[in-house]
TITOR-719401 format. One record per residue (C-alpha): residue in one letter; x, y, z. Coordinates in pm, whole numbers, m for minus. Layout:
N
BALUM residuo     xx     yy     zz
BALUM       A      X      Y      Z
...
END
This chain:
387
BALUM residuo     xx     yy     zz
BALUM       M  12254  13927  10678
BALUM       A  11911  13926  10522
BALUM       A  11590  13984  10711
BALUM       G  11483  13721  10956
BALUM       G  11840  13613  11036
BALUM       L  11880  13420  10709
BALUM       G  12190  13440  10494
BALUM       E  12167  13589  10147
BALUM       D  12170  13245   9987
BALUM       D  11893  13118  10218
BALUM       A  11686  13430  10167
BALUM       A  11704  13378   9792
BALUM       V  11536  13038   9825
BALUM       N  11158  13021   9820
BALUM       P  11019  12969  10176
BALUM       I  10824  12665  10059
BALUM       V  11145  12504   9932
BALUM       R  11324  12583  10259
BALUM       K  11046  12425  10463
BALUM       A  11031  12123  10234
BALUM       A  11408  12077  10266
BALUM       A  11389  12108  10644
BALUM       W  11112  11847  10657
BALUM       A  11294  11623  10409
BALUM       W  11621  11585  10597
BALUM       R  11442  11532  10928
BALUM       L  11219  11266  10771
BALUM       L  11525  11099  10618
BALUM       V  11690  11082  10960
BALUM       I  11375  10933  11113
BALUM       L  11346  10685  10826
BALUM       A  11710  10585  10867
BALUM       A  11657  10527  11239
BALUM       I  11347  10315  11171
BALUM       M  11529  10111  10908
BALUM       A  11821  10056  11143
BALUM       L  11582   9939  11413
BALUM       I  11405   9702  11172
BALUM       W  11740   9566  11053
BALUM       L  11846   9503  11413
BALUM       I  11515   9330  11495
BALUM       V  11541   9107  11188
BALUM       R  11900   9017  11272
BALUM       L  11801   8932  11630
BALUM       K  11462   8777  11549
BALUM       V  11567   8452  11717
BALUM       I  11567   8652  12042
BALUM       V  11310   8922  11966
BALUM       V  11028   8689  11854
BALUM       P  11033   8461  12163
BALUM       V  11048   8760  12396
BALUM       A  10761   8931  12209
BALUM       L  10552   8613  12231
BALUM       A  10635   8594  12602
BALUM       V  10508   8951  12651
BALUM       I  10183   8862  12473
BALUM       L  10136   8553  12688
BALUM       T  10215   8765  12993
BALUM       A   9928   8997  12899
BALUM       L   9699   8694  12878
BALUM       L   9809   8521  13199
BALUM       Q   9916   8810  13423
BALUM       P   9563   8895  13549
BALUM       A   9522   8537  13673
BALUM       V   9859   8548  13851
BALUM       D   9773   8884  14009
BALUM       W   9434   8747  14118
BALUM       L   9602   8460  14305
BALUM       D   9866   8698  14441
BALUM       R   9605   8933  14585
BALUM       R   9446   8641  14767
BALUM       G   9763   8553  14953
BALUM       A   9927   8297  14727
BALUM       P  10306   8327  14695
BALUM       R  10396   8500  14370
BALUM       G  10621   8216  14256
BALUM       G  10358   7956  14340
BALUM       A  10091   8153  14153
BALUM       V  10312   8170  13842
BALUM       A  10388   7798  13861
BALUM       L  10022   7704  13910
BALUM       V   9896   7918  13619
BALUM       L  10166   7791  13384
BALUM       L  10100   7430  13486
BALUM       I   9727   7465  13420
BALUM       V   9782   7638  13085
BALUM       L  10041   7387  12964
BALUM       S   9823   7095  13073
BALUM       L   9518   7234  12892
BALUM       F   9720   7309  12581
BALUM       G   9872   6960  12577
BALUM       A   9534   6794  12629
BALUM       V   9365   6996  12354
BALUM       M   9648   6940  12105
BALUM       T   9652   6566  12180
BALUM       F   9276   6546  12125
BALUM       V   9292   6750  11803
BALUM       V   9579   6544  11661
BALUM       S   9403   6216  11748
BALUM       Q   9085   6338  11580
BALUM       F   9283   6437  11272
BALUM       V   9457   6100  11252
BALUM       S   9131   5908  11300
BALUM       G   8942   6124  11049
BALUM       L   9210   6128  10779
BALUM       P   9122   5788  10624
BALUM       G   8757   5886  10589
BALUM       L   8860   6220  10441
BALUM       T   9085   6046  10189
BALUM       E   8804   5806  10091
BALUM       Q   8553   6088  10042
BALUM       V   8799   6302   9843
BALUM       T   8881   6003   9620
BALUM       R   8513   5934   9562
BALUM       N   8443   6298   9476
BALUM       I   8740   6310   9239
BALUM       D   8605   6001   9060
BALUM       N   8261   6164   9038
BALUM       A   8414   6486   8905
BALUM       T   8613   6289   8648
BALUM       Q   8300   6109   8536
BALUM       W   8118   6445   8508
BALUM       L   8400   6590   8298
BALUM       I   8373   6294   8061
BALUM       S   7994   6259   8034
BALUM       G   7895   6617   8116
BALUM       P   7872   6928   7900
BALUM       L   8252   6961   7871
BALUM       N   8269   6618   7704
BALUM       L   8640   6567   7777
BALUM       S   8810   6243   7689
BALUM       R   8977   6006   7932
BALUM       E   9308   6069   7755
BALUM       Q   9288   6445   7819
BALUM       I   9220   6394   8188
BALUM       D   9501   6139   8220
BALUM       R   9736   6378   8037
BALUM       F   9652   6653   8286
BALUM       G   9722   6417   8576
BALUM       D  10053   6310   8423
BALUM       T  10150   6675   8381
BALUM       A  10079   6746   8748
BALUM       V  10284   6442   8857
BALUM       S  10575   6539   8630
BALUM       T  10567   6894   8768
BALUM       L  10599   6762   9121
BALUM       R  10883   6532   9013
BALUM       D  11066   6816   8837
BALUM       N  11045   7031   9150
BALUM       Q  11137   6750   9387
BALUM       D  11479   6896   9460
BALUM       M  11331   7231   9558
BALUM       L  11069   7065   9780
BALUM       T  11333   6845   9941
BALUM       S  11563   7139  10007
BALUM       G  11272   7323  10164
BALUM       A  11203   7026  10390
BALUM       L  11570   7007  10485
BALUM       S  11569   7378  10557
BALUM       T  11266   7330  10781
BALUM       A  11438   7044  10960
BALUM       A  11748   7258  11006
BALUM       T  11544   7521  11187
BALUM       L  11402   7268  11435
BALUM       T  11681   7340  11680
BALUM       E  11617   7712  11639
BALUM       I  11246   7661  11711
BALUM       L  11317   7457  12023
BALUM       T  11566   7717  12143
BALUM       G  11309   7991  12087
BALUM       A  11045   7794  12278
BALUM       V  11277   7750  12577
BALUM       L  11368   8120  12568
BALUM       M  11000   8217  12547
BALUM       L  10910   8001  12848
BALUM       F  11206   8136  13044
BALUM       A  11113   8498  12965
BALUM       L  10745   8430  13040
BALUM       I  10825   8300  13389
BALUM       F  11028   8606  13482
BALUM       L  10785   8853  13323
BALUM       L  10497   8703  13521
BALUM       Y  10702   8698  13839
BALUM       S  10880   9035  13830
BALUM       G  10774   9217  13514
BALUM       R  10696   9543  13695
BALUM       S  11041   9568  13846
BALUM       I  11191   9492  13502
BALUM       F  10985   9770  13344
BALUM       G  11076  10007  13628
BALUM       F  11445   9932  13575
BALUM       L  11424   9984  13199
BALUM       S  11232  10310  13232
BALUM       G  11497  10433  13478
BALUM       I  11728  10515  13187
BALUM       V  11483  10785  13075
BALUM       P  11560  11140  13198
BALUM       A  11388  11213  13528
BALUM       H  11160  11486  13389
BALUM       S  11013  11242  13134
BALUM       R  11019  10922  13341
BALUM       E  10663  10936  13473
BALUM       R  10524  11014  13128
BALUM       V  10708  10712  12983
BALUM       R  10582  10491  13264
BALUM       A  10227  10613  13208
BALUM       A  10268  10533  12838
BALUM       G  10395  10187  12927
BALUM       R  10098  10121  13155
BALUM       A   9854  10240  12889
BALUM       G  10021  10030  12620
BALUM       F  10023   9718  12834
BALUM       A   9658   9775  12931
BALUM       S   9573   9786  12561
BALUM       L   9769   9467  12506
BALUM       I   9575   9294  12785
BALUM       A   9247   9414  12638
BALUM       F   9344   9310  12286
BALUM       I   9476   8963  12376
BALUM       R   9189   8871  12608
BALUM       A   8926   9003  12368
BALUM       T   9091   8822  12077
BALUM       F   9101   8502  12283
BALUM       L   8728   8524  12357
BALUM       V   8645   8609  11995
BALUM       A   8859   8319  11872
BALUM       L   8686   8084  12114
BALUM       V   8340   8192  11997
BALUM       D   8445   8159  11632
BALUM       A   8587   7812  11688
BALUM       V   8283   7688  11880
BALUM       G   8038   7836  11630
BALUM       I   8208   7715  11313
BALUM       G   8314   7383  11466
BALUM       T   7960   7309  11583
BALUM       G   7820   7393  11241
BALUM       L   8072   7170  11067
BALUM       A   7997   6884  11307
BALUM       V   7621   6918  11249
BALUM       M   7680   6900  10873
BALUM       A   7909   6599  10929
BALUM       I   8203   6768  10758
BALUM       P   8518   6556  10816
BALUM       L   8788   6695  11045
BALUM       A   8542   6937  11209
BALUM       L   8748   6959  11529
BALUM       P   9086   7020  11360
BALUM       L   8917   7285  11144
BALUM       A   8774   7447  11458
BALUM       A   9125   7449  11608
BALUM       L   9253   7616  11289
BALUM       V   8977   7879  11317
BALUM       F   9077   7945  11679
BALUM       L   9447   7989  11601
BALUM       S   9392   8197  11286
BALUM       A   9163   8437  11474
BALUM       F   9473   8580  11643
BALUM       I   9566   8728  11303
BALUM       P   9283   8983  11255
BALUM       V   9106   9012  10919
BALUM       V   9346   8787  10727
BALUM       G   9326   8487  10959
BALUM       A   8947   8465  10939
BALUM       V   8959   8466  10558
BALUM       I   9222   8190  10545
BALUM       S   9050   7959  10795
BALUM       G   8710   8013  10633
BALUM       F   8856   7935  10290
BALUM       V   9010   7610  10418
BALUM       A   8680   7502  10575
BALUM       V   8490   7571  10252
BALUM       I   8747   7379  10044
BALUM       V   8728   7076  10277
BALUM       A   8348   7084  10258
BALUM       L   8363   7110   9879
BALUM       L   8604   6818   9840
BALUM       T   8425   6590  10083
BALUM       K   8053   6674  10068
BALUM       G   8000   6862   9745
BALUM       F   7894   7207   9630
BALUM       F   7577   7233   9843
BALUM       Y   7759   7171  10173
BALUM       A   8040   7402  10065
BALUM       L   7780   7676  10014
BALUM       L   7631   7605  10358
BALUM       T   7980   7622  10510
BALUM       L   8042   7956  10339
BALUM       V   7715   8091  10481
BALUM       L   7812   7962  10827
BALUM       V   8156   8124  10812
BALUM       I   8013   8458  10695
BALUM       A   7745   8453  10967
BALUM       V   7999   8386  11242
BALUM       Q   8234   8653  11107
BALUM       Q   7949   8906  11099
BALUM       L   7868   8822  11461
BALUM       E   8233   8875  11546
BALUM       S   8279   9206  11365
BALUM       N   7944   9366  11453
BALUM       V   7884   9238  11807
BALUM       L   8184   9079  11976
BALUM       Q   8462   9313  11863
BALUM       P   8280   9639  11957
BALUM       L   8162   9485  12286
BALUM       L   8497   9348  12402
BALUM       M   8736   9608  12261
BALUM       G   8696   9968  12365
BALUM       R   8864  10290  12265
BALUM       A   9196  10175  12414
BALUM       V   9242   9923  12131
BALUM       S   9041  10094  11859
BALUM       I   9249  10070  11540
BALUM       H   9141  10152  11186
BALUM       P   9101   9841  10964
BALUM       L   9340   9986  10704
BALUM       A   9609  10022  10971
BALUM       I   9549   9659  11074
BALUM       V   9583   9530  10718
BALUM       L   9899   9734  10655
BALUM       A  10049   9619  10986
BALUM       I   9978   9253  10908
BALUM       A  10125   9288  10559
BALUM       T  10438   9456  10695
BALUM       G  10479   9198  10969
BALUM       G  10432   8916  10719
BALUM       V  10697   9057  10486
BALUM       L  10948   9104  10769
BALUM       A  10892   8784  10969
BALUM       G  10638   8562  10796
BALUM       I  10350   8414  10996
BALUM       V  10503   8516  11329
BALUM       G  10535   8874  11206
BALUM       A  10171   8879  11099
BALUM       L  10075   8743  11441
BALUM       L  10275   9006  11631
BALUM       A  10194   9304  11409
BALUM       V   9854   9399  11549
BALUM       P   9945   9357  11921
BALUM       V  10248   9579  11863
BALUM       L  10027   9831  11684
BALUM       A   9777   9825  11973
BALUM       V  10053   9894  12226
BALUM       L  10204  10175  12019
BALUM       N   9861  10327  11956
BALUM       S   9791  10381  12326
BALUM       A  10149  10452  12432
BALUM       I  10197  10726  12171
BALUM       R   9866  10885  12267
BALUM       V   9983  10914  12626
BALUM       L  10332  11035  12529
BALUM       A  10186  11307  12305
BALUM       A   9907  11414  12543
BALUM       P   9941  11743  12737
BALUM       E   9822  11556  13049
BALUM       P   9944  11195  13028
BALUM       D   9766  11077  13344
BALUM       A   9432  11209  13218
BALUM       E   9487  11050  12877
BALUM       E   9578  10718  13039
BALUM       A   9260  10729  13249
BALUM       R   9054  10822  12942
BALUM       L   9189  10527  12743
BALUM       Q   9120  10287  13028
BALUM       A   8769  10426  13072
BALUM       G   8703  10369  12701
BALUM       G   8783   9997  12722
BALUM       D   8600   9712  12887
BALUM       A   8657   9739  13260
BALUM       V   8686   9364  13292
BALUM       L   8956   9349  13030
BALUM       V   9179   9622  13170
BALUM       D   9150   9559  13542
BALUM       A   9508   9436  13580
BALUM       Q   9674   9776  13620
BALUM       P   9952   9869  13861
BALUM       D   9717  10105  14049
BALUM       T   9467   9827  14124
BALUM       V   9711   9599  14309
BALUM       P   9921   9664  14618
BALUM       P  10269   9790  14537
BALUM       D  10515   9504  14508
BALUM       D  10828   9498  14299
BALUM       S  10767   9132  14214
BALUM       R  10438   9201  14039
BALUM       S  10426   9197  13663
BALUM       D  10369   9497  13444
BALUM       V  10557   9517  13116
END
C-alpha cells in the first residue's frame, strides 16, 4: 500500500484529479436524484400543483383562522367562516371585473378601430407615403396567415377544452387540501416529520417552521404589494380615462404574484392598451405611471414588508421563475419564488450549528406582523395549522 492508505494506482493519480473525480460522482448522484424528483413532480403535477397552491393559500389565510381560534371560535367554524368570506369576496370582485370588461369592450373596439383608421391615413399621407394597395396587401397577408394556421389554433382550443375537466378536478382537490391544512396542518406536519430519525427530528421541525414563516411573510407581503400596485395603476388609468382600467388593475394585481416578470408583463399590456385607444401621449403617461409605481414597490414596499427571512437575490428569483415556467408554465412561474423562499429559510436552519437560534434570527429579521403566526405563539393544539 502507498502512503496515506491509497493503493498504488490511486497514489499515481494527481490529488487534484482524485478530488475532482470524488466531487464529480457525488454531484452526478445528487443531479440524478434532483432529476428524478423533478420527473416525479411533472408526472404528478395534477396532484402536486393543487396541493402547492393550497399550501400557499394556507399561508395567507392561516393567521386569520388562528386569530379566531385564539378568541374561542371552534376551529372548524373559523375555517368555514374565513373560506366563506374569501370565496364571497373573490366571486364579487371577479363578477364586477368581468361586467366592467364586457361593458367597456364595445368602447374599446370603437377606439381601436378609430385609431387604426387614423394610423392608416397617416401611413398614406405621412412621410412613409404608402399606397392603399400596399396596406390592403399587408392586411390580406395577415388574414391569410390566420386562415392557414386555423387548424393549429383550433387544435389548441380543443386541447384547452380537453383540460377543463383536469382544471376543475385540480380546483376541487385544492379546496379539499386547503380545508384540511387550515384545520389540522400542524398535526399533518408533525406526522410527516415523524419519519425523520429522532436525533434530527427537532432540527427538521425547526426548518419547517422557519420555511413556513417565510412563506407567510412572502405571501402576505406580496398580497399587500399587489394591492398597492393595482390601486395605484388602476387609479391612474381611470384618471386618464383609459378603457378597461379596472380589468387592467385586476391584471396588475394577479401578475404581481410573479415577481419581476409579472410587473413587466402587466405594465406592457397597460401601455399597449393606452397606445391603441388614446394615442402615443397617453401611452407615454401610462409608462411613466407604471415605472413610478414599480419604483415605489421595489424601493419602499418590498424592503419594508419583507425582511431577512425572505431576502432572495434578484438573479435567483429570475432563474427560479424561468425554471418554473419551463417545467410547468404559468403555474410553475407562480410557484417558483414561494418554493425558493421556503427552501431559503429551511436550508439555513438545517445547515446552522444552532437551528433554534437561526430560526429566531430569521424571524427577528422579518416584519413582526407578517410572521406572527408561529407554533410558539399559539396554545398547543394538534388541530392548529402549521405546514
